[in-house]
Structure formats: structure tokens, C-alpha cells
N, CA, C and O atoms as CSV, one atom per row, in Angstrom:
chain,resi,resn,atom,element,x,y,z
A,1,MET,N,N,14.123,34.235,-18.170
A,1,MET,CA,C,13.845,32.823,-17.949
A,1,MET,C,C,13.280,32.609,-16.553
A,1,MET,O,O,13.617,33.331,-15.615
A,2,ASN,N,N,12.436,31.631,-16.434
A,2,ASN,CA,C,11.825,31.299,-15.162
A,2,ASN,C,C,12.705,30.283,-14.441
A,2,ASN,O,O,12.646,29.089,-14.737
A,3,THR,N,N,13.525,30.753,-13.492
A,3,THR,CA,C,14.467,29.857,-12.824
A,3,THR,C,C,13.768,28.837,-11.938
A,3,THR,O,O,14.284,27.734,-11.756
A,4,GLN,N,N,12.611,29.173,-11.383
A,4,GLN,CA,C,11.860,28.208,-10.571
A,4,GLN,C,C,11.499,26.980,-11.413
A,4,GLN,O,O,11.640,25.849,-10.949
A,5,ARG,N,N,11.043,27.195,-12.629
A,5,ARG,CA,C,10.631,26.099,-13.505
A,5,ARG,C,C,11.831,25.252,-13.914
A,5,ARG,O,O,11.710,24.037,-14.071
A,6,GLU,N,N,12.990,25.889,-14.088
A,6,GLU,CA,C,14.183,25.155,-14.495
A,6,GLU,C,C,14.633,24.161,-13.428
A,6,GLU,O,O,15.331,23.197,-13.741
A,7,GLN,N,N,14.247,24.378,-12.191
A,7,GLN,CA,C,14.684,23.503,-11.113
A,7,GLN,C,C,13.736,22.329,-10.891
A,7,GLN,O,O,13.979,21.511,-10.004
A,8,ASN,N,N,12.680,22.227,-11.662
A,8,ASN,CA,C,11.755,21.098,-11.551
A,8,ASN,C,C,12.285,19.917,-12.355
A,8,ASN,O,O,12.696,20.066,-13.506
A,9,VAL,N,N,12.269,18.745,-11.732
A,9,VAL,CA,C,12.863,17.553,-12.331
A,9,VAL,C,C,11.811,16.458,-12.499
A,9,VAL,O,O,10.973,16.239,-11.625
A,10,ILE,N,N,11.877,15.779,-13.640
A,10,ILE,CA,C,11.098,14.564,-13.877
A,10,ILE,C,C,12.095,13.410,-13.925
A,10,ILE,O,O,13.040,13.425,-14.713
A,11,LEU,N,N,11.872,12.409,-13.071
A,11,LEU,CA,C,12.745,11.238,-13.011
A,11,LEU,C,C,12.040,10.048,-13.656
A,11,LEU,O,O,10.901,9.731,-13.314
A,12,CYS,N,N,12.724,9.394,-14.588
A,12,CYS,CA,C,12.207,8.190,-15.247
A,12,CYS,C,C,13.019,6.990,-14.756
A,12,CYS,O,O,14.249,7.006,-14.810
A,13,VAL,N,N,12.327,5.947,-14.277
A,13,VAL,CA,C,12.994,4.769,-13.726
A,13,VAL,C,C,12.503,3.525,-14.464
A,13,VAL,O,O,11.316,3.203,-14.433
A,14,ASP,N,N,13.430,2.831,-15.127
A,14,ASP,CA,C,13.101,1.601,-15.851
A,14,ASP,C,C,14.398,0.833,-16.061
A,14,ASP,O,O,15.447,1.439,-16.274
A,15,ASP,N,N,14.338,-0.488,-16.005
A,15,ASP,CA,C,15.542,-1.293,-16.192
A,15,ASP,C,C,15.900,-1.488,-17.662
A,15,ASP,O,O,16.936,-2.078,-17.972
A,16,GLU,N,N,15.065,-1.003,-18.562
A,16,GLU,CA,C,15.351,-1.113,-19.995
A,16,GLU,C,C,15.804,0.245,-20.533
A,16,GLU,O,O,15.004,1.178,-20.604
A,17,PRO,N,N,17.090,0.366,-20.916
A,17,PRO,CA,C,17.607,1.648,-21.401
A,17,PRO,C,C,16.819,2.226,-22.579
A,17,PRO,O,O,16.663,3.443,-22.676
A,18,THR,N,N,16.320,1.366,-23.475
A,18,THR,CA,C,15.571,1.887,-24.627
A,18,THR,C,C,14.264,2.550,-24.188
A,18,THR,O,O,13.824,3.522,-24.802
A,19,ILE,N,N,13.649,2.029,-23.132
A,19,ILE,CA,C,12.426,2.645,-22.596
A,19,ILE,C,C,12.753,4.016,-22.021
A,19,ILE,O,O,12.022,4.980,-22.246
A,20,LEU,N,N,13.858,4.101,-21.274
A,20,LEU,CA,C,14.260,5.389,-20.692
A,20,LEU,C,C,14.507,6.429,-21.776
A,20,LEU,O,O,14.068,7.574,-21.664
A,21,ILE,N,N,15.211,6.020,-22.824
A,21,ILE,CA,C,15.493,6.942,-23.931
A,21,ILE,C,C,14.190,7.403,-24.574
A,21,ILE,O,O,14.006,8.593,-24.830
A,22,SER,N,N,13.285,6.459,-24.835
A,22,SER,CA,C,11.996,6.809,-25.453
A,22,SER,C,C,11.190,7.764,-24.588
A,22,SER,O,O,10.629,8.738,-25.090
A,23,LEU,N,N,11.129,7.489,-23.288
A,23,LEU,CA,C,10.375,8.357,-22.376
A,23,LEU,C,C,10.918,9.780,-22.386
A,23,LEU,O,O,10.168,10.741,-22.555
A,24,VAL,N,N,12.225,9.902,-22.205
A,24,VAL,CA,C,12.833,11.235,-22.150
A,24,VAL,C,C,12.660,11.960,-23.481
A,24,VAL,O,O,12.349,13.151,-23.498
A,25,GLN,N,N,12.856,11.256,-24.599
A,25,GLN,CA,C,12.679,11.898,-25.908
A,25,GLN,C,C,11.248,12.385,-26.088
A,25,GLN,O,O,11.022,13.493,-26.576
A,26,GLU,N,N,10.289,11.564,-25.698
A,26,GLU,CA,C,8.883,11.938,-25.850
A,26,GLU,C,C,8.527,13.136,-24.965
A,26,GLU,O,O,7.839,14.057,-25.404
A,27,LEU,N,N,8.996,13.113,-23.732
A,27,LEU,CA,C,8.721,14.227,-22.817
A,27,LEU,C,C,9.385,15.512,-23.300
A,27,LEU,O,O,8.771,16.579,-23.305
A,28,ARG,N,N,10.647,15.394,-23.706
A,28,ARG,CA,C,11.378,16.580,-24.166
A,28,ARG,C,C,10.747,17.146,-25.442
A,28,ARG,O,O,10.694,18.362,-25.623
A,29,LYS,N,N,10.270,16.266,-26.324
A,29,LYS,CA,C,9.634,16.715,-27.567
A,29,LYS,C,C,8.395,17.554,-27.262
A,29,LYS,O,O,8.162,18.581,-27.901
A,30,GLU,N,N,7.605,17.115,-26.288
A,30,GLU,CA,C,6.361,17.804,-25.955
A,30,GLU,C,C,6.566,18.968,-24.988
A,30,GLU,O,O,5.955,20.025,-25.145
A,31,LEU,N,N,7.420,18.772,-23.995
A,31,LEU,CA,C,7.583,19.772,-22.932
A,31,LEU,C,C,8.826,20.632,-23.097
A,31,LEU,O,O,9.012,21.608,-22.371
A,32,GLY,N,N,9.674,20.272,-24.050
A,32,GLY,CA,C,10.892,21.036,-24.284
A,32,GLY,C,C,11.805,20.995,-23.072
A,32,GLY,O,O,11.936,19.970,-22.402
A,33,HIS,N,N,12.430,22.123,-22.809
A,33,HIS,CA,C,13.374,22.205,-21.696
A,33,HIS,C,C,12.717,22.845,-20.484
A,33,HIS,O,O,13.384,23.479,-19.666
A,34,GLU,N,N,11.415,22.674,-20.376
A,34,GLU,CA,C,10.652,23.203,-19.252
A,34,GLU,C,C,11.051,22.501,-17.946
A,34,GLU,O,O,10.918,23.071,-16.863
A,35,PHE,N,N,11.539,21.266,-18.059
A,35,PHE,CA,C,11.942,20.474,-16.903
A,35,PHE,C,C,13.325,19.892,-17.148
A,35,PHE,O,O,13.774,19.791,-18.290
A,36,LEU,N,N,13.998,19.510,-16.062
A,36,LEU,CA,C,15.207,18.710,-16.164
A,36,LEU,C,C,14.753,17.254,-16.169
A,36,LEU,O,O,13.786,16.908,-15.490
A,37,TYR,N,N,15.431,16.404,-16.920
A,37,TYR,CA,C,15.062,14.993,-17.011
A,37,TYR,C,C,16.218,14.150,-16.495
A,37,TYR,O,O,17.354,14.304,-16.942
A,38,GLU,N,N,15.929,13.267,-15.562
A,38,GLU,CA,C,16.927,12.349,-15.013
A,38,GLU,C,C,16.425,10.928,-15.224
A,38,GLU,O,O,15.223,10.700,-15.356
A,39,THR,N,N,17.352,9.973,-15.256
A,39,THR,CA,C,16.975,8.571,-15.430
A,39,THR,C,C,17.698,7.688,-14.418
A,39,THR,O,O,18.789,8.009,-13.945
A,40,ALA,N,N,17.056,6.567,-14.102
A,40,ALA,CA,C,17.648,5.545,-13.240
A,40,ALA,C,C,17.225,4.189,-13.787
A,40,ALA,O,O,16.130,4.043,-14.330
A,41,GLN,N,N,18.108,3.189,-13.638
A,41,GLN,CA,C,17.813,1.867,-14.192
A,41,GLN,C,C,17.273,0.869,-13.174
A,41,GLN,O,O,17.007,-0.282,-13.520
A,42,ASP,N,N,17.108,1.294,-11.928
A,42,ASP,CA,C,16.442,0.449,-10.936
A,42,ASP,C,C,16.017,1.311,-9.755
A,42,ASP,O,O,16.346,2.495,-9.682
A,43,SER,N,N,15.286,0.704,-8.839
A,43,SER,CA,C,14.734,1.441,-7.706
A,43,SER,C,C,15.813,2.014,-6.793
A,43,SER,O,O,15.696,3.146,-6.323
A,44,ALA,N,N,16.861,1.233,-6.543
A,44,ALA,CA,C,17.935,1.707,-5.661
A,44,ALA,C,C,18.584,2.960,-6.237
A,44,ALA,O,O,18.814,3.932,-5.518
A,45,GLU,N,N,18.880,2.934,-7.536
A,45,GLU,CA,C,19.462,4.109,-8.185
A,45,GLU,C,C,18.465,5.266,-8.173
A,45,GLU,O,O,18.852,6.420,-7.991
A,46,GLY,N,N,17.187,4.957,-8.365
A,46,GLY,CA,C,16.153,5.989,-8.328
A,46,GLY,C,C,16.101,6.695,-6.988
A,46,GLY,O,O,16.036,7.924,-6.936
A,47,LEU,N,N,16.128,5.925,-5.893
A,47,LEU,CA,C,16.114,6.513,-4.550
A,47,LEU,C,C,17.342,7.381,-4.315
A,47,LEU,O,O,17.248,8.466,-3.742
A,48,GLU,N,N,18.492,6.894,-4.763
A,48,GLU,CA,C,19.742,7.639,-4.622
A,48,GLU,C,C,19.659,8.972,-5.372
A,48,GLU,O,O,20.059,10.010,-4.844
A,49,ILE,N,N,19.145,8.941,-6.587
A,49,ILE,CA,C,19.035,10.158,-7.395
A,49,ILE,C,C,18.056,11.141,-6.767
A,49,ILE,O,O,18.337,12.339,-6.719
A,50,VAL,N,N,16.911,10.658,-6.285
A,50,VAL,CA,C,15.938,11.554,-5.642
A,50,VAL,C,C,16.581,12.240,-4.443
A,50,VAL,O,O,16.482,13.459,-4.302
A,51,ASP,N,N,17.240,11.468,-3.576
A,51,ASP,CA,C,17.898,12.048,-2.398
A,51,ASP,C,C,18.933,13.097,-2.804
A,51,ASP,O,O,19.009,14.170,-2.206
A,52,GLU,N,N,19.726,12.776,-3.825
A,52,GLU,CA,C,20.769,13.688,-4.296
A,52,GLU,C,C,20.165,14.983,-4.850
A,52,GLU,O,O,20.626,16.075,-4.521
A,53,LEU,N,N,19.141,14.859,-5.682
A,53,LEU,CA,C,18.511,16.042,-6.275
A,53,LEU,C,C,17.883,16.931,-5.208
A,53,LEU,O,O,18.025,18.153,-5.247
A,54,VAL,N,N,17.191,16.317,-4.259
A,54,VAL,CA,C,16.558,17.084,-3.180
A,54,VAL,C,C,17.629,17.789,-2.347
A,54,VAL,O,O,17.453,18.946,-1.967
A,55,SER,N,N,18.738,17.101,-2.060
A,55,SER,CA,C,19.812,17.720,-1.270
A,55,SER,C,C,20.468,18.881,-2.017
A,55,SER,O,O,21.031,19.782,-1.394
A,56,GLU,N,N,20.397,18.863,-3.348
A,56,GLU,CA,C,20.932,19.961,-4.164
A,56,GLU,C,C,19.931,21.101,-4.318
A,56,GLU,O,O,20.224,22.104,-4.967
A,57,GLY,N,N,18.751,20.948,-3.722
A,57,GLY,CA,C,17.742,22.003,-3.783
A,57,GLY,C,C,16.851,21.954,-5.009
A,57,GLY,O,O,16.102,22.896,-5.269
A,58,LEU,N,N,16.921,20.871,-5.765
A,58,LEU,CA,C,16.064,20.732,-6.938
A,58,LEU,C,C,14.722,20.135,-6.526
A,58,LEU,O,O,14.639,19.411,-5.534
A,59,ASN,N,N,13.687,20.436,-7.276
A,59,ASN,CA,C,12.333,19.983,-6.975
A,59,ASN,C,C,11.973,18.805,-7.877
A,59,ASN,O,O,11.649,18.992,-9.050
A,60,VAL,N,N,12.031,17.592,-7.327
A,60,VAL,CA,C,11.604,16.420,-8.092
A,60,VAL,C,C,10.082,16.445,-8.079
A,60,VAL,O,O,9.449,16.151,-7.065
A,61,ILE,N,N,9.514,16.798,-9.208
A,61,ILE,CA,C,8.068,17.007,-9.294
A,61,ILE,C,C,7.320,15.726,-9.652
A,61,ILE,O,O,6.165,15.549,-9.265
A,62,LEU,N,N,7.988,14.824,-10.402
A,62,LEU,CA,C,7.301,13.639,-10.908
A,62,LEU,C,C,8.285,12.497,-11.123
A,62,LEU,O,O,9.409,12.699,-11.583
A,63,ILE,N,N,7.834,11.285,-10.778
A,63,ILE,CA,C,8.586,10.065,-11.092
A,63,ILE,C,C,7.709,9.189,-11.973
A,63,ILE,O,O,6.570,8.876,-11.624
A,64,LEU,N,N,8.255,8.798,-13.120
A,64,LEU,CA,C,7.612,7.807,-13.987
A,64,LEU,C,C,8.400,6.521,-13.774
A,64,LEU,O,O,9.595,6.473,-14.066
A,65,SER,N,N,7.746,5.483,-13.271
A,65,SER,CA,C,8.463,4.262,-12.918
A,65,SER,C,C,7.841,3.030,-13.556
A,65,SER,O,O,6.622,2.904,-13.670
A,66,ASP,N,N,8.721,2.128,-13.968
A,66,ASP,CA,C,8.310,0.795,-14.389
A,66,ASP,C,C,7.879,0.025,-13.138
A,66,ASP,O,O,8.248,0.396,-12.024
A,67,TRP,N,N,7.109,-1.034,-13.318
A,67,TRP,CA,C,6.712,-1.846,-12.170
A,67,TRP,C,C,7.680,-3.000,-11.945
A,67,TRP,O,O,8.162,-3.192,-10.829
A,68,LEU,N,N,7.973,-3.776,-13.000
A,68,LEU,CA,C,8.793,-4.977,-12.854
A,68,LEU,C,C,10.251,-4.653,-13.155
A,68,LEU,O,O,10.648,-4.504,-14.311
A,69,MET,N,N,11.047,-4.546,-12.078
A,69,MET,CA,C,12.473,-4.233,-12.193
A,69,MET,C,C,13.236,-5.097,-11.196
A,69,MET,O,O,12.645,-5.624,-10.254
A,70,PRO,N,N,14.550,-5.246,-11.397
A,70,PRO,CA,C,15.359,-5.953,-10.400
A,70,PRO,C,C,15.287,-5.224,-9.054
A,70,PRO,O,O,15.172,-3.999,-9.014
A,71,GLY,N,N,15.353,-5.966,-7.977
A,71,GLY,CA,C,15.274,-5.348,-6.647
A,71,GLY,C,C,13.829,-5.030,-6.318
A,71,GLY,O,O,12.942,-5.861,-6.516
A,72,LEU,N,N,13.596,-3.839,-5.820
A,72,LEU,CA,C,12.232,-3.425,-5.481
A,72,LEU,C,C,11.387,-3.263,-6.731
A,72,LEU,O,O,11.856,-2.745,-7.744
A,73,LYS,N,N,10.142,-3.706,-6.658
A,73,LYS,CA,C,9.204,-3.449,-7.754
A,73,LYS,C,C,8.779,-1.988,-7.674
A,73,LYS,O,O,8.953,-1.327,-6.650
A,74,GLY,N,N,8.223,-1.504,-8.765
A,74,GLY,CA,C,7.849,-0.094,-8.858
A,74,GLY,C,C,6.907,0.382,-7.774
A,74,GLY,O,O,7.057,1.496,-7.273
A,75,ASP,N,N,5.920,-0.455,-7.392
A,75,ASP,CA,C,4.978,-0.024,-6.352
A,75,ASP,C,C,5.667,0.111,-4.999
A,75,ASP,O,O,5.348,1.018,-4.230
A,76,GLU,N,N,6.613,-0.789,-4.702
A,76,GLU,CA,C,7.365,-0.713,-3.446
A,76,GLU,C,C,8.274,0.518,-3.446
A,76,GLU,O,O,8.376,1.226,-2.444
A,77,PHE,N,N,8.928,0.762,-4.573
A,77,PHE,CA,C,9.792,1.931,-4.739
A,77,PHE,C,C,9.000,3.221,-4.528
A,77,PHE,O,O,9.429,4.106,-3.789
A,78,LEU,N,N,7.841,3.320,-5.184
A,78,LEU,CA,C,7.038,4.545,-5.077
A,78,LEU,C,C,6.486,4.732,-3.666
A,78,LEU,O,O,6.351,5.866,-3.206
A,79,ALA,N,N,6.166,3.644,-2.975
A,79,ALA,CA,C,5.697,3.751,-1.588
A,79,ALA,C,C,6.783,4.357,-0.701
A,79,ALA,O,O,6.490,5.191,0.156
A,80,ILE,N,N,8.032,3.943,-0.901
A,80,ILE,CA,C,9.155,4.496,-0.132
A,80,ILE,C,C,9.332,5.977,-0.450
A,80,ILE,O,O,9.492,6.800,0.452
A,81,VAL,N,N,9.303,6.309,-1.734
A,81,VAL,CA,C,9.458,7.714,-2.142
A,81,VAL,C,C,8.351,8.568,-1.535
A,81,VAL,O,O,8.624,9.629,-0.975
A,82,HIS,N,N,7.100,8.113,-1.640
A,82,HIS,CA,C,5.967,8.901,-1.133
A,82,HIS,C,C,6.019,9.072,0.384
A,82,HIS,O,O,5.585,10.096,0.913
A,83,LYS,N,N,6.544,8.078,1.071
A,83,LYS,CA,C,6.660,8.194,2.532
A,83,LYS,C,C,7.699,9.254,2.897
A,83,LYS,O,O,7.491,10.044,3.818
A,84,LYS,N,N,8.806,9.267,2.176
A,84,LYS,CA,C,9.897,10.203,2.462
A,84,LYS,C,C,9.639,11.586,1.874
A,84,LYS,O,O,9.974,12.600,2.486
A,85,TYR,N,N,9.045,11.619,0.689
A,85,TYR,CA,C,8.791,12.873,-0.036
A,85,TYR,C,C,7.338,12.881,-0.517
A,85,TYR,O,O,7.080,12.589,-1.685
A,86,PRO,N,N,6.395,13.205,0.352
A,86,PRO,CA,C,4.972,13.102,-0.009
A,86,PRO,C,C,4.516,14.032,-1.136
A,86,PRO,O,O,3.448,13.814,-1.708
A,87,ASN,N,N,5.293,15.053,-1.463
A,87,ASN,CA,C,4.881,15.981,-2.526
A,87,ASN,C,C,5.285,15.530,-3.924
A,87,ASN,O,O,4.848,16.120,-4.912
A,88,ILE,N,N,6.110,14.498,-4.020
A,88,ILE,CA,C,6.508,14.001,-5.340
A,88,ILE,C,C,5.364,13.170,-5.906
A,88,ILE,O,O,4.870,12.249,-5.255
A,89,ARG,N,N,4.953,13.501,-7.115
A,89,ARG,CA,C,3.889,12.752,-7.783
A,89,ARG,C,C,4.501,11.593,-8.575
A,89,ARG,O,O,5.693,11.596,-8.884
A,90,SER,N,N,3.667,10.607,-8.895
A,90,SER,CA,C,4.212,9.455,-9.613
A,90,SER,C,C,3.197,8.852,-10.569
A,90,SER,O,O,1.983,8.931,-10.379
A,91,ILE,N,N,3.762,8.243,-11.611
A,91,ILE,CA,C,2.996,7.498,-12.608
A,91,ILE,C,C,3.722,6.170,-12.795
A,91,ILE,O,O,4.940,6.146,-12.974
A,92,LEU,N,N,2.979,5.072,-12.753
A,92,LEU,CA,C,3.555,3.754,-12.980
A,92,LEU,C,C,3.276,3.352,-14.422
A,92,LEU,O,O,2.146,3.450,-14.899
A,93,ILE,N,N,4.323,2.898,-15.110
A,93,ILE,CA,C,4.183,2.425,-16.488
A,93,ILE,C,C,4.611,0.962,-16.483
A,93,ILE,O,O,5.733,0.643,-16.089
A,94,THR,N,N,3.714,0.066,-16.923
A,94,THR,CA,C,4.045,-1.347,-16.806
A,94,THR,C,C,3.460,-2.204,-17.920
A,94,THR,O,O,2.407,-1.904,-18.483
A,95,GLY,N,N,4.169,-3.262,-18.211
A,95,GLY,CA,C,3.670,-4.270,-19.130
A,95,GLY,C,C,3.107,-5.454,-18.364
A,95,GLY,O,O,2.392,-6.287,-18.920
A,96,HIS,N,N,3.436,-5.518,-17.080
A,96,HIS,CA,C,2.976,-6.616,-16.219
A,96,HIS,C,C,2.671,-6.018,-14.856
A,96,HIS,O,O,3.505,-5.318,-14.283
A,97,ALA,N,N,1.492,-6.286,-14.340
A,97,ALA,CA,C,1.192,-5.850,-12.974
A,97,ALA,C,C,0.220,-6.826,-12.337
A,97,ALA,O,O,-0.728,-7.290,-12.970
A,98,GLU,N,N,0.471,-7.122,-11.096
A,98,GLU,CA,C,-0.421,-7.998,-10.347
A,98,GLU,C,C,-1.687,-7.228,-9.988
A,98,GLU,O,O,-1.677,-5.998,-9.923
A,99,ALA,N,N,-2.766,-7.952,-9.758
A,99,ALA,CA,C,-4.069,-7.335,-9.497
A,99,ALA,C,C,-4.060,-6.394,-8.296
A,99,ALA,O,O,-4.736,-5.366,-8.322
A,100,ASN,N,N,-3.316,-6.721,-7.254
A,100,ASN,CA,C,-3.330,-5.893,-6.049
A,100,ASN,C,C,-2.459,-4.644,-6.151
A,100,ASN,O,O,-2.473,-3.809,-5.247
A,101,VAL,N,N,-1.708,-4.506,-7.230
A,101,VAL,CA,C,-0.815,-3.358,-7.390
A,101,VAL,C,C,-1.596,-2.056,-7.462
A,101,VAL,O,O,-1.206,-1.074,-6.832
A,102,ALA,N,N,-2.684,-2.024,-8.211
A,102,ALA,CA,C,-3.474,-0.792,-8.351
A,102,ALA,C,C,-3.958,-0.299,-6.994
A,102,ALA,O,O,-3.923,0.901,-6.723
A,103,GLU,N,N,-4.403,-1.203,-6.149
A,103,GLU,CA,C,-4.882,-0.807,-4.815
A,103,GLU,C,C,-3.745,-0.252,-3.968
A,103,GLU,O,O,-3.912,0.759,-3.285
A,104,LYS,N,N,-2.585,-0.912,-4.009
A,104,LYS,CA,C,-1.413,-0.425,-3.263
A,104,LYS,C,C,-1.038,0.979,-3.722
A,104,LYS,O,O,-0.731,1.852,-2.910
A,105,LEU,N,N,-1.069,1.181,-5.034
A,105,LEU,CA,C,-0.652,2.467,-5.578
A,105,LEU,C,C,-1.624,3.582,-5.219
A,105,LEU,O,O,-1.206,4.719,-4.997
A,106,LYS,N,N,-2.897,3.275,-5.160
A,106,LYS,CA,C,-3.871,4.285,-4.728
A,106,LYS,C,C,-3.531,4.763,-3.324
A,106,LYS,O,O,-3.652,5.949,-3.016
A,107,GLN,N,N,-3.109,3.840,-2.480
A,107,GLN,CA,C,-2.772,4.177,-1.100
A,107,GLN,C,C,-1.522,5.040,-1.010
A,107,GLN,O,O,-1.386,5.826,-0.072
A,108,THR,N,N,-0.610,4.910,-1.964
A,108,THR,CA,C,0.620,5.705,-1.921
A,108,THR,C,C,0.481,7.034,-2.646
A,108,THR,O,O,1.398,7.854,-2.608
A,109,GLY,N,N,-0.641,7.259,-3.299
A,109,GLY,CA,C,-0.831,8.537,-3.984
A,109,GLY,C,C,-0.352,8.557,-5.421
A,109,GLY,O,O,-0.190,9.632,-5.999
A,110,THR,N,N,-0.121,7.390,-6.012
A,110,THR,CA,C,0.284,7.349,-7.415
A,110,THR,C,C,-0.852,7.872,-8.287
A,110,THR,O,O,-2.006,7.471,-8.135
A,111,PHE,N,N,-0.505,8.772,-9.204
A,111,PHE,CA,C,-1.502,9.470,-10.008
A,111,PHE,C,C,-2.162,8.575,-11.051
A,111,PHE,O,O,-3.379,8.626,-11.230
A,112,ALA,N,N,-1.364,7.748,-11.745
A,112,ALA,CA,C,-1.907,6.946,-12.845
A,112,ALA,C,C,-1.081,5.683,-13.045
A,112,ALA,O,O,0.091,5.621,-12.673
A,113,ILE,N,N,-1.715,4.684,-13.635
A,113,ILE,CA,C,-1.032,3.466,-14.060
A,113,ILE,C,C,-1.262,3.351,-15.560
A,113,ILE,O,O,-2.402,3.267,-16.016
A,114,LEU,N,N,-0.173,3.347,-16.325
A,114,LEU,CA,C,-0.259,3.260,-17.783
A,114,LEU,C,C,0.343,1.941,-18.245
A,114,LEU,O,O,1.300,1.445,-17.651
A,115,SER,N,N,-0.222,1.378,-19.302
A,115,SER,CA,C,0.272,0.114,-19.854
A,115,SER,C,C,1.375,0.366,-20.866
A,115,SER,O,O,1.395,1.391,-21.548
A,116,LYS,N,N,2.306,-0.602,-20.951
A,116,LYS,CA,C,3.300,-0.602,-22.024
A,116,LYS,C,C,2.746,-1.473,-23.134
A,116,LYS,O,O,2.166,-2.518,-22.839
A,117,PRO,N,N,2.891,-1.102,-24.375
A,117,PRO,CA,C,3.382,0.212,-24.786
A,117,PRO,C,C,2.346,1.278,-24.464
A,117,PRO,O,O,1.144,1.060,-24.614
A,118,TRP,N,N,2.824,2.420,-24.025
A,118,TRP,CA,C,1.911,3.483,-23.620
A,118,TRP,C,C,1.379,4.247,-24.816
A,118,TRP,O,O,2.000,4.296,-25.878
A,119,ASP,N,N,0.234,4.831,-24.619
A,119,ASP,CA,C,-0.346,5.731,-25.614
A,119,ASP,C,C,0.270,7.105,-25.369
A,119,ASP,O,O,0.134,7.639,-24.268
A,120,PRO,N,N,0.947,7.698,-26.363
A,120,PRO,CA,C,1.629,8.976,-26.152
A,120,PRO,C,C,0.713,10.082,-25.621
A,120,PRO,O,O,1.116,10.859,-24.755
A,121,ASP,N,N,-0.510,10.155,-26.135
A,121,ASP,CA,C,-1.432,11.195,-25.669
A,121,ASP,C,C,-1.811,10.980,-24.206
A,121,ASP,O,O,-1.890,11.933,-23.430
A,122,GLU,N,N,-2.045,9.724,-23.840
A,122,GLU,CA,C,-2.399,9.404,-22.450
A,122,GLU,C,C,-1.226,9.718,-21.510
A,122,GLU,O,O,-1.419,10.266,-20.425
A,123,LEU,N,N,-0.021,9.366,-21.940
A,123,LEU,CA,C,1.176,9.649,-21.147
A,123,LEU,C,C,1.331,11.152,-20.933
A,123,LEU,O,O,1.496,11.610,-19.802
A,124,LEU,N,N,1.279,11.910,-22.017
A,124,LEU,CA,C,1.491,13.353,-21.913
A,124,LEU,C,C,0.390,14.034,-21.123
A,124,LEU,O,O,0.654,14.984,-20.386
A,125,SER,N,N,-0.829,13.568,-21.262
A,125,SER,CA,C,-1.936,14.119,-20.488
A,125,SER,C,C,-1.707,13.897,-18.991
A,125,SER,O,O,-1.899,14.810,-18.189
A,126,ALA,N,N,-1.299,12.685,-18.620
A,126,ALA,CA,C,-1.039,12.377,-17.208
A,126,ALA,C,C,0.133,13.195,-16.676
A,126,ALA,O,O,0.067,13.723,-15.566
A,127,VAL,N,N,1.206,13.304,-17.460
A,127,VAL,CA,C,2.379,14.076,-17.042
A,127,VAL,C,C,2.016,15.545,-16.860
A,127,VAL,O,O,2.360,16.153,-15.847
A,128,LYS,N,N,1.322,16.112,-17.839
A,128,LYS,CA,C,0.938,17.527,-17.739
A,128,LYS,C,C,0.038,17.766,-16.537
A,128,LYS,O,O,0.180,18.775,-15.846
A,129,SER,N,N,-0.873,16.863,-16.284
A,129,SER,CA,C,-1.771,16.999,-15.141
A,129,SER,C,C,-0.979,16.979,-13.833
A,129,SER,O,O,-1.218,17.801,-12.948
A,130,CYS,N,N,-0.050,16.057,-13.713
A,130,CYS,CA,C,0.786,15.989,-12.506
A,130,CYS,C,C,1.627,17.248,-12.335
A,130,CYS,O,O,1.718,17.798,-11.238
A,131,CYS,N,N,2.231,17.695,-13.410
A,131,CYS,CA,C,3.142,18.835,-13.334
A,131,CYS,C,C,2.413,20.158,-13.134
A,131,CYS,O,O,2.992,21.100,-12.593
A,132,SER,N,N,1.173,20.245,-13.553
A,132,SER,CA,C,0.430,21.501,-13.400
A,132,SER,C,C,-0.070,21.688,-11.974
A,132,SER,O,O,-0.495,22.785,-11.611
A,133,LYS,N,N,-0.028,20.640,-11.162
A,133,LYS,CA,C,-0.488,20.735,-9.770
A,133,LYS,C,C,0.591,21.280,-8.855
A,133,LYS,O,O,0.404,21.323,-7.639
A,134,ASN,N,N,1.709,21.694,-9.412
A,134,ASN,CA,C,2.825,22.189,-8.619
A,134,ASN,C,C,2.523,23.532,-8.018
A,134,ASN,O,O,3.362,24.096,-7.315
């Protein structure tokens, strides 16, 4: 087994539990157990989990985040993550986004912005592209 690959983590952040379940199921179906999958229901929990995983020596390779959540919005959350951990890649998944969000996200290094409901092929293509740059 490739132990380096087992330590790569994909974090999904969304305030809707059904979205988190769907994301993880879809990723696991396509990518299998190639990655560890973690979830958070808001930005604060997401930041806490990233810090914890990094302190445990795990490689958070990708964050898939909703935009509209309680507390920090997804673009603000990803900006904080990218400032602290510039090697973590991110994809924003949203049903609602303000016009200036795309520009902000380009500045933080977010790889893609996908609409809800997402197209499974588009999601998996973006995830694979992000994860292959490791």
C-alpha cells in the first residue's frame, strides 16, 4: 500500500448535512479509499479540522467548500486557509454567489467554482485535477 497517498485528506465544508453526505459518497465512489475524507458544517469547524489534521502530520490536499454558510462565507474561509496553508487547493460549490466572489477567489488561488446542484463529471474532473497536482 502507498502510505503517502493514505495520508492525503479531502475536506468537505457545508452547513447542509445531506450535501456533505452526497459529496463524500460521490468522491468515495469515484476515488475509493485513495484519500481520507473529512467533513465540517461551517467555516470555524473547517479551520479547526484543518489545523488538527496538519498538526497530526496529515496532508490536507483539497477543500470543497460551500459559499453561503453561517459565520464566515466560503470565500472568506478559503482566503484564511490559503493564507495559512498556501499549498491546500480549494473548490467552491455554491447555489448563491455574489458577483465579486469569483474575483476574490481567483486572488486566493481557488481552483474552481461549481454551481449547486453540481454536475458529477465536472466535480470529479476538478477534484482529480486538483489532487493530481500534488
